[in-house]
C-alpha positions, 0 to 999 in steps of 0.5 A, a space after each residue: 767327344 763323348 756325351 759327358 764332355 759335350 754336356 760339360 762344354 755346353 754348360 760352361 759356355 752357357 753359364 758364361 753367356 747367362 752370367 754376362 748378359 744378365 749382369 749387363 741387364 742389372 747394370 743397365 737398370 742401375 745406370 739408367 734412372 728412367 728404367 727404374 720402374 716397378 715392372 723393370 724392378 721385377 724384371 731385374 729380379 728375374 735377371 738375378 734369378 737367371 744370373 743365379 742359374 748361370 752362377 749356381 745351377 749350371 756348375 751344380 749340374 756339371 758336378 752332378 754329371 761327374 758321378 763324384 763320390 760325395 756324402 749323401 747330404 753333400 750331394 743333396 745340397 748340390 742337387 737342391 740349388 738348381 731347384 731353388 733358382 727354378 722355383 724363384 723364376 716361377 714365382 717372379 714370373 707370377 709376380 710380374 703377371 699380377 703386376 701387369 694385370 693390376 696395371 691394365 685392370 685398375 690403372 687409377 688405383 695401381 699406384 696405391 695398390 702396388 708400392 715399392 715396399 709391397 713389391 720388395 716384400 713380395 720378392 722376399 716372400 718369393 725367395 723364402 718360398 723358393 728356399 723352403 720348396 727347393 730345400 724340402 729334400 733336406 727335410 726328409 723327402 729324398 732318395 736316401 734309401 736308394 743312395 745307401 742300399 747299393 753301396 752299404 751293408 746295413 746293420 740292424 740298428 741302421 735299418 731301424 734308424 732308416 725305418 724311423 726316418 721314414 715315419 713322418 710328422 707331416 707326410 715327409 718331414 722327419 721326426 725331430 729326434 731322428 734328424 741328428 742321427 740321420 744327418 751324421 749317418 748321411 754325412 759319413 755315407 759316401 756314394 756316387 753323386 747324381 741328381 736321380 740318386 738323391 732326389 725322390 722322383 715322387 717329390 719331383 713329379 707330384 710336388 715340383 712339377 704338378 704343384 709348384 710349376 703347373 699350378 703357377 703357370 696355369 694361374 699366369 695364363 689365366 691372368 694374361 687371358 683376363 688382361 687381354 679380355 679387358 683390352 678387347 673390351 676397351 677396344 670395343 668401347 673406344 677407350 683405349 688410351 696410349 698408356 694402355 697400349 704400352 701396357 698391352 705391349 708389355 703384357 705381350 712381352 711377358 706372356 711370351 716369356 712365360 711361353 718360353 719358360 713353359 717350352 724350355 722347362 716342360 721337357 725336363 718335367 716330362 722326362 722326369 714324369 716318364 721315368 717315374 710312371 714308366 720305370 722299365 723305360 730306358 731313356 738315353 743319357 743324352 736325353 737327360 743332358 739335352 733337357 737340362 741344357 734346354 732348361 738353362 737356355 731359358 735364362 739366356 733367352 729371357 734378357 734377349 726377349 725383353 731387350 728386343 720387345 721393349 725399345 727403351 730397354 733394348 736401347 739402354 742395353 745397347 748403350 751400356 754394352 757399347 760404352 762399357 764393354 766394347 770400349 774397354 775391349 777396344 782400348 788397350 792399356 799399357 800402364 796405369 792411367 791417372 786422372 788429374 782432377 782440375 779445379 
């Protein structure tokens, strides 16, 4: 089995597993009222982000590995979908860190500062920001010239049009009057669809990695460091109540999830940076496939972490799995089953 076929097989298996386990998490929170806390609400949003990785990002990665002949903007849409889901996961992890920090630092004012309405607004803001950041390549910061040049003989008017496209209003947003012409030309420009063929490496390294990934992760580590510093101070003052012990356990679990996210997503960003800063370095294809699979594996590990670390969550997950999954599998149905309501 070649590297391409092995990658597709692993991605399909990973996508099915990610969708199944995160769907189980969402169902568990829906069925168990005692789990409907604001922290678990944010964890459910993270599960939805992981679910979108399995349902959207993994299939897009498979399509990008096939080198299909697709129009430029069609390929760009496929390549941007995984970026949106990744960025949403980063922002949700940041929101969870802030929520946990407020619980530990200001427990008396927590219910006033953090309400369901504000958390919902924060999640909507995370989605909107993720969509803007992930679809930024559609606004002009993309690899159109590398996609077109090897596959098309450009005429002088087309070259002038590309030059106009490169002149920006805010550094990378194209001129409004040039968007329509560029879009029409790009929809009819067909080439081999690959992630590196349509996404700018400058965008991936400087914007997605340095600004949108490293900065939020650094803020998260700073928040958790301050939270544990507060906990240590409570220990010395002997004011450590049982309620705070549960919050510390939650903080440790969430910090572990941030660390796992860092370990799973750092390799793909390092490979992108290496490809950008060292163009002469020839990286094997299997390495790109490996780091993509490792990044998607994070969406499978997250539910396992808070199921194993949070006893109430793990017990509820097990109960739902046994009652609704194993019971349906082990109970064969010969024909339609009717339930007669008794008075």
